[in-house]
N, CA and C atoms as an extended XYZ file, in Angstrom:
519
Properties=species:S:1:pos:R:3:atomname:S:1:resname:S:1:resid:I:1 pbc="F F F"
N         1.189       -0.970       -0.092 N   MET     1
C        -0.331       -0.275        0.104 CA  MET     1
C         0.926        1.162       -0.324 C   MET     1
N         0.893        1.879       -1.172 N   SER     2
C         1.231        3.442       -1.053 CA  SER     2
C         0.770        4.350        0.332 C   SER     2
N         2.015        4.906        1.143 N   GLU     3
C         1.545        5.816        2.065 CA  GLU     3
C         0.828        6.780        1.503 C   GLU     3
N         0.674        7.151        0.069 N   TYR     4
C         0.524        8.777        0.377 CA  TYR     4
C        -0.815        8.427       -1.222 C   TYR     4
N        -1.318        7.449       -1.550 N   LYS     5
C        -2.582        6.867       -2.064 CA  LYS     5
C        -3.627        6.814       -0.897 C   LYS     5
N        -4.685        7.460       -1.220 N   PRO     6
C        -5.646        7.471       -0.284 CA  PRO     6
C        -6.055        5.625       -0.697 C   PRO     6
N        -6.900        5.330        0.316 N   VAL     7
C        -7.415        4.095        0.447 CA  VAL     7
C        -9.037        3.967        0.477 C   VAL     7
N        -9.282        3.106       -0.607 N   THR     8
C       -10.889        2.677       -0.836 CA  THR     8
C       -11.853        2.990        0.554 C   THR     8
N       -12.284        3.635        0.844 N   VAL     9
C       -13.256        3.771        1.688 CA  VAL     9
C       -14.738        3.075        1.007 C   VAL     9
N       -15.780        2.351        2.108 N   VAL    10
C       -17.334        2.001        1.569 CA  VAL    10
C       -18.231        1.851        2.808 C   VAL    10
N       -19.612        1.949        2.582 N   ASP    11
C       -20.676        1.375        2.791 CA  ASP    11
C       -20.648        0.441        3.367 C   ASP    11
N       -21.708       -0.212        4.197 N   THR    12
C       -21.894       -1.561        4.667 CA  THR    12
C       -22.211       -2.576        3.578 C   THR    12
N       -22.347       -1.909        2.367 N   ASP    13
C       -22.913       -2.630        1.108 CA  ASP    13
C       -22.036       -2.714        0.257 C   ASP    13
N       -20.494       -2.294        0.461 N   ASP    14
C       -19.384       -2.412        0.024 CA  ASP    14
C       -19.446       -1.311       -1.492 C   ASP    14
N       -20.121       -0.601       -1.399 N   ASN    15
C       -20.752        0.470       -2.677 CA  ASN    15
C       -19.236        1.755       -1.803 C   ASN    15
N       -18.758        1.848       -3.395 N   PRO    16
C       -17.296        3.403       -2.927 CA  PRO    16
C       -18.196        4.380       -2.539 C   PRO    16
N       -17.119        4.818       -1.470 N   LEU    17
C       -17.722        6.243       -1.049 CA  LEU    17
C       -16.883        7.543       -1.584 C   LEU    17
N       -15.353        7.138       -1.777 N   GLY    18
C       -14.485        7.865       -1.600 CA  GLY    18
C       -13.107        7.123       -1.403 C   GLY    18
N       -12.036        8.432       -1.298 N   GLY    19
C       -10.772        7.728       -0.988 CA  GLY    19
C       -10.165        8.716        0.580 C   GLY    19
N        -9.637        7.806        1.444 N   MET    20
C        -9.166        8.474        2.640 CA  MET    20
C        -7.842        8.382        2.952 C   MET    20
N        -7.217        8.884        3.210 N   SER    21
C        -5.619        8.111        4.149 CA  SER    21
C        -5.905        7.322        5.265 C   SER    21
N        -4.979        6.492        4.562 N   PHE    22
C        -4.908        5.288        5.610 CA  PHE    22
C        -5.076        5.491        7.680 C   PHE    22
N        -4.306        6.914        8.093 N   SER    23
C        -4.595        7.205        9.229 CA  SER    23
C        -6.032        7.913        9.402 C   SER    23
N        -6.686        8.282        8.794 N   ASP    24
C        -8.006        8.828        8.847 CA  ASP    24
C        -9.075        8.062        8.575 C   ASP    24
N        -8.820        6.895        7.768 N   ALA    25
C        -9.220        5.545        7.755 CA  ALA    25
C       -10.042        4.949        9.016 C   ALA    25
N        -8.525        4.697        9.634 N   LEU    26
C        -8.616        4.338       10.923 CA  LEU    26
C        -8.997        5.284       12.140 C   LEU    26
N        -8.393        6.364       11.834 N   ALA    27
C        -9.135        7.219       12.888 CA  ALA    27
C       -10.938        7.299       13.157 C   ALA    27
N       -11.359        7.286       11.754 N   THR    28
C       -12.805        7.732       11.869 CA  THR    28
C       -13.454        6.090       12.001 C   THR    28
N       -12.541        5.534       11.810 N   ARG    29
C       -13.318        4.025       11.658 CA  ARG    29
C       -14.129        3.605       10.735 C   ARG    29
N       -13.533        4.206        8.767 N   ALA    30
C       -14.152        3.866        8.249 CA  ALA    30
C       -14.081        2.809        7.484 C   ALA    30
N       -15.139        2.226        6.970 N   ILE    31
C       -15.116        0.686        6.092 CA  ILE    31
C       -14.153        0.697        4.868 C   ILE    31
N       -13.384        0.094        5.252 N   ARG    32
C       -12.046       -0.043        4.410 CA  ARG    32
C       -12.051       -1.518        3.134 C   ARG    32
N       -11.260       -1.849        2.241 N   ARG    33
C       -11.455       -2.716        1.369 CA  ARG    33
C       -10.212       -3.120        1.488 C   ARG    33
N       -10.030       -4.537        1.563 N   LEU    34
C        -8.792       -5.251        1.705 CA  LEU    34
C        -8.769       -6.316        0.457 C   LEU    34
N        -7.450       -6.872        0.121 N   ALA    35
C        -7.528       -7.807       -0.990 CA  ALA    35
C        -6.277       -8.634        0.042 C   ALA    35
N        -6.690      -10.026        0.021 N   LYS    36
C        -6.027      -10.983        0.992 CA  LYS    36
C        -5.794      -12.131       -0.600 C   LYS    36
N        -4.462      -12.075        0.174 N   VAL    37
C        -3.956      -13.425       -1.151 CA  VAL    37
C        -3.673      -14.898       -0.290 C   VAL    37
N        -3.850      -15.577       -1.071 N   PHE    38
C        -2.996      -17.226       -0.516 CA  PHE    38
C        -2.543      -17.829       -1.827 C   PHE    38
N        -0.634      -18.350       -1.211 N   ILE    39
C        -0.084      -19.298       -2.583 CA  ILE    39
C         0.097      -20.051       -2.150 C   ILE    39
N        -0.105      -21.468       -2.874 N   ARG    40
C         0.176      -22.480       -2.900 CA  ARG    40
C         0.895      -23.310       -3.359 C   ARG    40
N         1.731      -24.030       -2.980 N   ARG    41
C         2.693      -24.756       -4.341 CA  ARG    41
C         1.619      -25.622       -4.748 C   ARG    41
N         2.143      -26.639       -5.694 N   SER    42
C         1.820      -27.620       -6.386 CA  SER    42
C         1.476      -28.569       -5.341 C   SER    42
N         2.437      -29.082       -4.389 N   SER    43
C         2.805      -29.941       -3.414 CA  SER    43
C         1.383      -29.745       -2.454 C   SER    43
N         0.805      -28.326       -2.440 N   GLY    44
C        -0.309      -28.396       -1.274 CA  GLY    44
C        -0.171      -27.309       -0.064 C   GLY    44
N         0.958      -26.996        0.231 N   GLU    45
C         1.313      -26.018        1.241 CA  GLU    45
C         1.429      -24.605        0.845 C   GLU    45
N         0.886      -23.836        1.630 N   LEU    46
C         0.382      -22.479        1.960 CA  LEU    46
C         1.481      -21.949        2.194 C   LEU    46
N         1.735      -20.386        1.769 N   PHE    47
C         2.765      -19.963        2.502 CA  PHE    47
C         2.014      -18.764        3.005 C   PHE    47
N         2.264      -18.943        3.951 N   LEU    48
C         1.895      -17.701        5.757 CA  LEU    48
C         2.951      -16.513        5.683 C   LEU    48
N         2.847      -15.509        5.391 N   GLN    49
C         3.953      -14.649        5.550 CA  GLN    49
C         4.241      -13.881        6.836 C   GLN    49
N         5.318      -13.921        8.152 N   LYS    50
C         5.392      -13.401        8.676 CA  LYS    50
C         5.829      -11.601        8.799 C   LYS    50
N         4.678      -11.067        9.507 N   ARG    51
C         4.943       -9.214        9.559 CA  ARG    51
C         6.271       -9.330        9.778 C   ARG    51
N         6.409       -7.816        9.293 N   SER    52
C         8.309       -7.621        9.327 CA  SER    52
C         7.704       -6.810       11.009 C   SER    52
N         8.934       -6.745       11.771 N   GLU    53
C         8.590       -6.227       13.328 CA  GLU    53
C         8.650       -4.713       13.152 C   GLU    53
N         8.844       -4.172       12.153 N   THR    54
C         8.958       -2.878       11.712 CA  THR    54
C         7.245       -2.218       11.582 C   THR    54
N         6.473       -3.046       11.173 N   ILE    55
C         4.699       -2.462       10.191 CA  ILE    55
C         4.554       -2.393       11.735 C   ILE    55
N         3.268       -1.094       10.873 N   ALA    56
C         2.267       -0.883       12.231 CA  ALA    56
C         1.851       -1.452       12.695 C   ALA    56
N         0.519       -2.334       11.962 N   LEU    57
C        -0.233       -3.171       12.508 CA  LEU    57
C         0.297       -4.482       12.692 C   LEU    57
N         0.502       -5.110       13.769 N   TYR    58
C         0.876       -6.625       13.929 CA  TYR    58
C         1.692       -6.907       13.758 C   TYR    58
N         2.883       -6.130       14.032 N   PRO    59
C         4.236       -7.055       14.066 CA  PRO    59
C         4.708       -8.403       14.076 C   PRO    59
N         5.215       -8.812       13.368 N   GLY    60
C         5.692      -10.273       13.600 CA  GLY    60
C         5.110      -11.500       13.461 C   GLY    60
N         3.705      -11.386       13.491 N   VAL    61
C         2.773      -12.460       13.731 CA  VAL    61
C         2.350      -13.214       12.040 C   VAL    61
N         2.017      -13.878       12.227 N   LEU    62
C         2.003      -14.717       10.590 CA  LEU    62
C         0.475      -14.210       10.193 C   LEU    62
N         0.606      -14.109        9.329 N   ASP    63
C        -0.822      -13.679        8.015 CA  ASP    63
C        -0.527      -14.759        6.336 C   ASP    63
N        -1.958      -13.680        5.746 N   GLN    64
C        -1.816      -15.105        4.469 CA  GLN    64
C        -0.795      -14.198        3.578 C   GLN    64
N        -0.494      -15.023        2.397 N   SER    65
C         0.736      -15.078        2.305 CA  SER    65
C         0.682      -13.429        1.674 C   SER    65
N         0.014      -12.516        1.288 N   ALA    66
C         0.082      -11.230        0.739 CA  ALA    66
C        -1.312      -10.400        0.654 C   ALA    66
N        -1.060       -9.162        1.114 N   GLY    67
C        -2.528       -8.619        0.891 CA  GLY    67
C        -2.212       -6.847        1.490 C   GLY    67
N        -3.370       -6.344        1.493 N   GLY    68
C        -3.037       -4.824        1.539 CA  GLY    68
C        -4.998       -4.075        1.718 C   GLY    68
N        -4.609       -2.813        1.878 N   HIS    69
C        -5.535       -1.802        1.233 CA  HIS    69
C        -5.856       -1.464        0.171 C   HIS    69
N        -7.389       -1.919       -0.750 N   VAL    70
C        -7.184       -1.208       -1.687 CA  VAL    70
C        -7.128        0.311       -1.808 C   VAL    70
N        -6.188        0.813       -2.751 N   ASP    71
C        -6.114        2.388       -3.075 CA  ASP    71
C        -7.301        2.850       -4.043 C   ASP    71
N        -7.826        4.031       -3.445 N   TRP    72
C        -8.575        4.193       -4.115 CA  TRP    72
C        -8.754        4.410       -5.578 C   TRP    72
N        -9.715        4.176       -6.446 N   GLY    73
C        -9.821        3.728       -7.984 CA  GLY    73
C        -8.716        2.336       -8.478 C   GLY    73
N        -8.338        1.994       -7.482 N   ASP    74
C        -7.967        0.315       -8.060 CA  ASP    74
C        -9.192       -0.690       -7.779 C   ASP    74
N        -9.230       -2.064       -8.193 N   SER    75
C       -10.258       -3.100       -7.695 CA  SER    75
C        -9.427       -3.769       -7.084 C   SER    75
N       -10.137       -4.700       -6.585 N   TYR    76
C        -9.959       -5.812       -5.168 CA  TYR    76
C        -8.801       -6.467       -6.203 C   TYR    76
N        -8.964       -7.227       -6.869 N   GLU    77
C        -7.795       -8.078       -7.901 CA  GLU    77
C        -6.178       -7.527       -8.358 C   GLU    77
N        -6.892       -5.634       -8.911 N   GLU    78
C        -5.778       -5.145       -8.892 CA  GLU    78
C        -4.446       -5.068       -7.872 C   GLU    78
N        -5.120       -4.848       -6.612 N   THR    79
C        -4.497       -4.813       -5.480 CA  THR    79
C        -3.847       -5.960       -5.170 C   THR    79
N        -4.418       -7.016       -5.275 N   ALA    80
C        -4.692       -8.697       -5.138 CA  ALA    80
C        -2.751       -8.650       -5.533 C   ALA    80
N        -3.194       -8.196       -7.157 N   HIS    81
C        -1.958       -8.814       -8.176 CA  HIS    81
C        -0.260       -8.074       -7.588 C   HIS    81
N        -0.855       -6.524       -7.392 N   LYS    82
C         0.048       -5.534       -6.727 CA  LYS    82
C         0.641       -6.089       -5.727 C   LYS    82
N        -0.307       -6.332       -4.504 N   GLU    83
C         0.626       -6.638       -3.231 CA  GLU    83
C         1.161       -8.285       -3.256 C   GLU    83
N         0.991       -8.654       -4.332 N   LEU    84
C         2.063       -9.940       -4.509 CA  LEU    84
C         3.378       -9.724       -5.106 C   LEU    84
N         3.499       -8.439       -5.913 N   ARG    85
C         4.785       -7.831       -6.761 CA  ARG    85
C         5.368       -7.650       -5.264 C   ARG    85
N         4.905       -6.863       -4.774 N   GLU    86
C         5.311       -5.657       -3.340 CA  GLU    86
C         6.150       -6.483       -2.503 C   GLU    86
N         5.142       -7.592       -2.086 N   GLU    87
C         5.778       -8.100       -0.659 CA  GLU    87
C         5.972       -9.370       -1.345 C   GLU    87
N         5.949      -10.057       -2.045 N   LEU    88
C         7.001      -11.395       -2.311 CA  LEU    88
C         7.864      -11.897       -4.077 C   LEU    88
N         7.527      -10.161       -4.428 N   GLY    89
C         8.109      -10.315       -5.898 CA  GLY    89
C         7.770      -11.099       -6.786 C   GLY    89
N         6.461      -11.805       -6.544 N   ILE    90
C         5.816      -12.901       -7.590 CA  ILE    90
C         4.636      -12.019       -8.523 C   ILE    90
N         4.272      -12.723       -8.976 N   ASP    91
C         2.603      -12.633       -9.645 CA  ASP    91
C         2.428      -13.683      -10.457 C   ASP    91
N         1.112      -14.374       -9.799 N   THR    92
C         0.793      -15.471      -11.018 CA  THR    92
C        -0.736      -15.012      -11.152 C   THR    92
N        -1.817      -16.019      -11.829 N   GLU    93
C        -2.945      -16.143      -11.959 CA  GLU    93
C        -3.703      -16.368      -10.372 C   GLU    93
N        -4.678      -15.635      -10.511 N   LEU    94
C        -5.213      -15.519       -8.850 CA  LEU    94
C        -6.970      -16.007       -9.283 C   LEU    94
N        -7.573      -16.506       -8.396 N   TYR    95
C        -8.960      -17.323       -8.674 CA  TYR    95
C        -9.635      -16.206       -7.048 C   TYR    95
N       -10.571      -15.470       -6.725 N   GLU    96
C       -11.428      -15.500       -5.808 CA  GLU    96
C       -11.790      -16.357       -5.216 C   GLU    96
N       -11.719      -16.828       -3.966 N   ILE    97
C       -12.141      -17.581       -2.874 CA  ILE    97
C       -13.485      -17.780       -1.929 C   ILE    97
N       -13.204      -15.978       -1.556 N   ALA    98
C       -14.200      -15.625       -0.522 CA  ALA    98
C       -13.798      -14.156       -0.455 C   ALA    98
N       -15.746      -13.793       -0.395 N   TYR    99
C       -15.661      -12.201       -0.306 CA  TYR    99
C       -16.696      -11.890        1.277 C   TYR    99
N       -15.954      -10.733        1.755 N   LEU   100
C       -15.739      -11.180        3.280 CA  LEU   100
C       -16.205       -9.454        3.790 C   LEU   100
N       -16.862       -9.150        4.927 N   TYR   101
C       -17.281       -8.543        5.611 CA  TYR   101
C       -17.287       -8.770        7.118 C   TYR   101
N       -15.860       -8.195        7.691 N   ALA   102
C       -15.727       -8.444        9.258 CA  ALA   102
C       -15.480       -7.523        9.745 C   ALA   102
N       -15.437       -7.794       11.178 N   GLU   103
C       -14.902       -6.746       11.990 CA  GLU   103
C       -13.528       -6.853       12.782 C   GLU   103
N       -12.515       -5.835       12.654 N   GLU   104
C       -11.523       -6.655       12.808 CA  GLU   104
C       -11.295       -5.985       14.451 C   GLU   104
N       -10.813       -6.890       15.209 N   LYS   105
C       -10.804       -6.186       16.627 CA  LYS   105
C        -9.079       -6.029       17.011 C   LYS   105
N        -9.072       -5.273       18.010 N   GLY   106
C        -7.471       -5.443       18.523 CA  GLY   106
C        -6.438       -4.265       18.248 C   GLY   106
N        -7.359       -3.618       17.026 N   ILE   107
C        -6.313       -1.506       18.103 CA  ILE   107
C        -6.955       -1.525       18.492 C   ILE   107
N        -6.470       -1.155       19.346 N   GLY   108
C        -7.295       -0.050       20.593 CA  GLY   108
C        -8.434       -0.609       21.171 C   GLY   108
N        -9.599       -0.090       21.377 N   ASN   109
C       -10.800       -0.345       21.897 CA  ASN   109
C       -11.943       -0.303       20.784 C   ASN   109
N       -11.976        0.292       20.016 N   PRO   110
C       -12.944        0.560       18.954 CA  PRO   110
C       -12.974       -0.672       17.895 C   PRO   110
N       -14.335       -1.296       17.525 N   SER   111
C       -13.903       -1.994       16.383 CA  SER   111
C       -13.521       -1.468       15.038 C   SER   111
N       -13.165       -2.123       13.924 N   LEU   112
C       -12.854       -1.529       12.900 CA  LEU   112
C       -13.596       -2.441       11.760 C   LEU   112
N       -13.831       -1.962       10.856 N   TYR   113
C       -14.597       -2.752        9.596 CA  TYR   113
C       -13.678       -3.010        8.500 C   TYR   113
N       -13.979       -4.053        7.466 N   THR   114
C       -13.451       -4.283        6.097 CA  THR   114
C       -14.024       -4.832        5.315 C   THR   114
N       -13.841       -4.804        3.975 N   TRP   115
C       -14.455       -5.817        2.690 CA  TRP   115
C       -13.216       -6.365        2.580 C   TRP   115
N       -13.266       -7.451        2.694 N   SER   116
C       -12.149       -8.413        1.776 CA  SER   116
C       -12.705       -9.342        0.843 C   SER   116
N       -11.914       -9.808       -0.507 N   LYS   117
C       -12.027      -10.437       -1.214 CA  LYS   117
C       -10.456      -10.555       -0.623 C   LYS   117
N       -10.986      -12.478       -1.150 N   ILE   118
C        -9.504      -13.447       -0.900 CA  ILE   118
C        -9.564      -14.421       -2.062 C   ILE   118
N        -8.432      -14.577       -2.012 N   TYR   119
C        -7.747      -14.918       -3.990 CA  TYR   119
C        -6.829      -15.916       -3.201 C   TYR   119
N        -6.557      -17.111       -4.679 N   LEU   120
C        -5.631      -18.323       -4.359 CA  LEU   120
C        -4.785      -18.112       -5.702 C   LEU   120
N        -3.678      -18.208       -5.365 N   GLY   121
C        -2.759      -18.599       -6.428 CA  GLY   121
C        -1.918      -19.889       -6.314 C   GLY   121
N        -1.366      -20.279       -7.632 N   THR   122
C        -0.463      -21.318       -7.141 CA  THR   122
C         1.439      -21.043       -7.836 C   THR   122
N         2.540      -21.135       -6.905 N   TYR   123
C         3.276      -20.571       -7.420 CA  TYR   123
C         4.561      -21.486       -6.659 C   TYR   123
N         5.432      -22.237       -7.697 N   ASP   124
C         6.424      -22.865       -6.714 CA  ASP   124
C         7.472      -22.342       -7.217 C   ASP   124
N         8.283      -21.292       -7.353 N   GLY   125
C         9.709      -20.695       -7.427 CA  GLY   125
C         9.703      -20.088       -6.474 C   GLY   125
N        11.162      -19.277       -6.169 N   ASP   126
C        11.171      -18.544       -5.064 CA  ASP   126
C        10.813      -17.350       -4.626 C   ASP   126
N        10.920      -16.772       -3.128 N   LEU   127
C        10.239      -15.658       -3.035 CA  LEU   127
C        11.203      -14.546       -2.732 C   LEU   127
N        10.737      -13.187       -3.078 N   THR   128
C        11.452      -12.512       -2.508 CA  THR   128
C        10.805      -11.356       -1.908 C   THR   128
N        11.042      -11.315       -0.392 N   TYR   129
C        10.351      -10.603        0.421 CA  TYR   129
C        10.820       -9.280        0.694 C   TYR   129
N         9.763       -8.326        0.772 N   ALA   130
C         9.788       -6.688        0.898 CA  ALA   130
C        10.184       -6.533        2.743 C   ALA   130
N        11.840       -6.625        2.806 N   PRO   131
C        11.529       -6.316        4.161 CA  PRO   131
C        11.091       -5.462        5.081 C   PRO   131
N        10.584       -4.528        4.484 N   GLU   132
C         9.768       -3.404        5.466 CA  GLU   132
C         8.241       -3.703        5.482 C   GLU   132
N         7.997       -4.910        4.940 N   GLU   133
C         6.709       -5.644        4.937 CA  GLU   133
C         6.515       -7.063        5.641 C   GLU   133
N         7.929       -7.827        5.272 N   VAL   134
C         7.511       -9.396        5.250 CA  VAL   134
C         8.970       -9.388        6.123 C   VAL   134
N         8.927      -10.135        7.239 N   ALA   135
C        10.402      -10.882        7.727 CA  ALA   135
C        10.630      -12.428        7.013 C   ALA   135
N         9.611      -12.526        6.558 N   GLY   136
C         9.932      -14.105        5.898 CA  GLY   136
C         8.564      -15.128        6.286 C   GLY   136
N         8.619      -16.283        6.587 N   GLY   137
C         7.427      -17.268        6.687 CA  GLY   137
C         7.700      -18.107        6.093 C   GLY   137
N         6.417      -19.000        6.563 N   GLU   138
C         6.318      -20.426        6.449 CA  GLU   138
C         5.219      -21.135        4.965 C   GLU   138
N         5.867      -22.372        5.216 N   TRP   139
C         5.209      -23.162        3.749 CA  TRP   139
C         4.493      -24.225        5.056 C   TRP   139
N         3.324      -24.559        5.042 N   LEU   140
C         2.654      -25.331        5.804 CA  LEU   140
C         1.394      -25.906        4.934 C   LEU   140
N         1.173      -26.776        5.423 N   LEU   141
C        -0.303      -27.703        4.957 CA  LEU   141
C        -1.458      -27.184        5.678 C   LEU   141
N        -2.771      -27.530        4.952 N   VAL   142
C        -3.835      -26.866        6.041 CA  VAL   142
C        -3.582      -27.377        7.201 C   VAL   142
N        -3.539      -28.452        7.440 N   ALA   143
C        -3.655      -29.171        8.837 CA  ALA   143
C        -2.894      -28.434        9.401 C   ALA   143
N        -1.770      -28.564        9.026 N   GLU   144
C        -0.616      -27.841       10.100 CA  GLU   144
C        -1.059      -26.333       10.443 C   GLU   144
N        -2.173      -25.497        9.496 N   ILE   145
C        -2.115      -24.299        9.877 CA  ILE   145
C        -3.660      -24.679       10.819 C   ILE   145
N        -4.818      -25.572       10.448 N   ASP   146
C        -5.448      -25.846       12.106 CA  ASP   146
C        -4.661      -26.055       13.391 C   ASP   146
N        -3.688      -27.127       13.175 N   GLU   147
C        -3.320      -27.092       14.632 CA  GLU   147
C        -2.392      -25.363       14.750 C   GLU   147
N        -2.096      -25.242       14.223 N   ARG   148
C        -0.928      -23.695       14.783 CA  ARG   148
C        -2.122      -22.879       15.537 C   ARG   148
N        -3.233      -22.452       14.629 N   LEU   149
C        -4.077      -21.666       15.363 CA  LEU   149
C        -4.941      -22.080       16.722 C   LEU   149
N        -4.938      -23.642       16.837 N   ARG   150
C        -5.862      -24.107       17.910 CA  ARG   150
C        -5.163      -23.992       18.799 C   ARG   150
N        -2.933      -24.699       19.145 N   THR   151
C        -2.367      -23.858       19.960 CA  THR   151
C        -2.166      -23.183       19.935 C   THR   151
N        -1.666      -21.945       18.915 N   ASP   152
C        -0.819      -20.721       19.275 CA  ASP   152
C        -1.621      -19.748       18.309 C   ASP   152
N        -2.920      -19.095       18.932 N   PRO   153
C        -3.746      -18.648       17.808 CA  PRO   153
C        -3.208      -17.081       17.905 C   PRO   153
N        -2.445      -16.313       19.161 N   ASP   154
C        -1.721      -15.198       18.782 CA  ASP   154
C        -0.516      -14.966       17.882 C   ASP   154
N        -0.227      -16.215       17.637 N   ALA   155
C         0.583      -16.616       16.698 CA  ALA   155
C         0.290      -15.656       15.107 C   ALA   155
N        -0.913      -15.446       14.945 N   PHE   156
C        -1.526      -14.779       13.702 CA  PHE   156
C        -2.263      -13.293       13.819 C   PHE   156
N        -2.242      -12.566       12.986 N   VAL   157
C        -2.876      -11.357       13.094 CA  VAL   157
C        -4.394      -11.695       13.094 C   VAL   157
N        -4.826      -10.698       13.983 N   PRO   158
C        -6.567      -11.343       14.524 CA  PRO   158
C        -7.459      -11.738       13.454 C   PRO   158
N        -7.324      -11.383       12.467 N   ALA   159
C        -8.370      -10.804       11.679 CA  ALA   159
C        -8.007      -12.019       10.938 C   ALA   159
N        -7.502      -13.030       10.657 N   PHE   160
C        -6.494      -14.380       10.487 CA  PHE   160
C        -7.727      -15.476       10.373 C   PHE   160
N        -8.066      -15.334       11.562 N   HIS   161
C        -8.899      -16.597       11.949 CA  HIS   161
C       -10.440      -16.620       10.948 C   HIS   161
N       -10.635      -15.226       11.204 N   GLU   162
C       -12.398      -15.282       10.006 CA  GLU   162
C       -11.876      -15.535        8.793 C   GLU   162
N       -10.740      -14.693        8.498 N   VAL   163
C       -10.199      -14.901        6.769 CA  VAL   163
C        -9.858      -16.725        6.803 C   VAL   163
N        -9.379      -17.491        7.710 N   TRP   164
C        -9.330      -19.062        7.374 CA  TRP   164
C       -10.379      -19.957        7.758 C   TRP   164
N       -11.554      -19.321        8.277 N   ARG   165
C       -12.674      -19.718        8.530 CA  ARG   165
C       -13.742      -19.562        7.119 C   ARG   165
N       -13.381      -18.828        6.287 N   VAL   166
C       -14.325      -18.497        5.336 CA  VAL   166
C       -13.299      -19.083        3.974 C   VAL   166
N       -11.929      -19.141        4.116 N   SER   167
C       -11.207      -19.839        2.960 CA  SER   167
C       -11.152      -21.149        3.031 C   SER   167
N       -10.959      -21.543        4.182 N   ARG   168
C       -10.252      -23.127        4.307 CA  ARG   168
C       -10.915      -23.811        3.609 C   ARG   168
N       -12.146      -24.507        3.346 N   ASP   169
C       -12.407      -25.257        2.498 CA  ASP   169
C       -12.097      -25.051        0.798 C   ASP   169
N       -12.012      -23.871        0.465 N   ALA   170
C       -11.658      -23.791       -0.948 CA  ALA   170
C       -10.154      -24.269       -0.999 C   ALA   170
N        -9.230      -23.388        0.257 N   LEU   171
C        -7.849      -24.084       -0.057 CA  LEU   171
C        -7.610      -25.406       -0.486 C   LEU   171
N        -8.534      -26.050        0.593 N   LEU   172
C        -8.115      -27.440        0.219 CA  LEU   172
C        -8.768      -28.483       -1.374 C   LEU   172
N        -9.291      -27.589       -1.531 N   SER   173
C        -9.125      -28.084       -3.206 CA  SER   173
C        -8.685      -27.743       -4.030 C   SER   173
C-alpha cells in the first residue's frame, strides 16, 4: 500500500464512498477494502508470511501470503496482484475464493470493519520478501495451519482467524 495514495472507503454494502488516508480511515473507523492472497505450491503447502517487526499493525505475527488495502481507483484484483509483486516479488494467476465483511478487533478499543476479497494462486518458485513488510514466512499444509491456530492463536493477525474460516475449504480443493 502506498502511504500517499488514499485507500478506498465504502459503505456497509461495499459501495465506494471515496478515498481517504489510511490514518484518517482508522481514526474515523471508516469501512475499508482489503485484498488478501494465499499462495499454494503444487504440493499443497500454503505460504504464510511473517509480518515485519517494523510494520505498524500486528508486527511479527503470521498472516496470509500477501495483502493490503485497496487504493482509491483500484480494484480488489488489481490490488491482490500489486501486493504479491510488492511483498513477495511474484505474480501469478489468481482466483477469488471468498468475499468477507468482518469486524477487526485488536487495535485499541473500537472495532474496525473491512470488506475483503480473498484470492488463491499457485506458485512453485522462489519468493523475494519486501523487508519493510515481510520478515519471512512458512510453507504449511492446511492441517498444520489448523493445529497452529488451535495451539497458538496469538501467533496470527487477529483477522486471520475469520479469513481462514471462510477460505479453508476452498484452499483444500
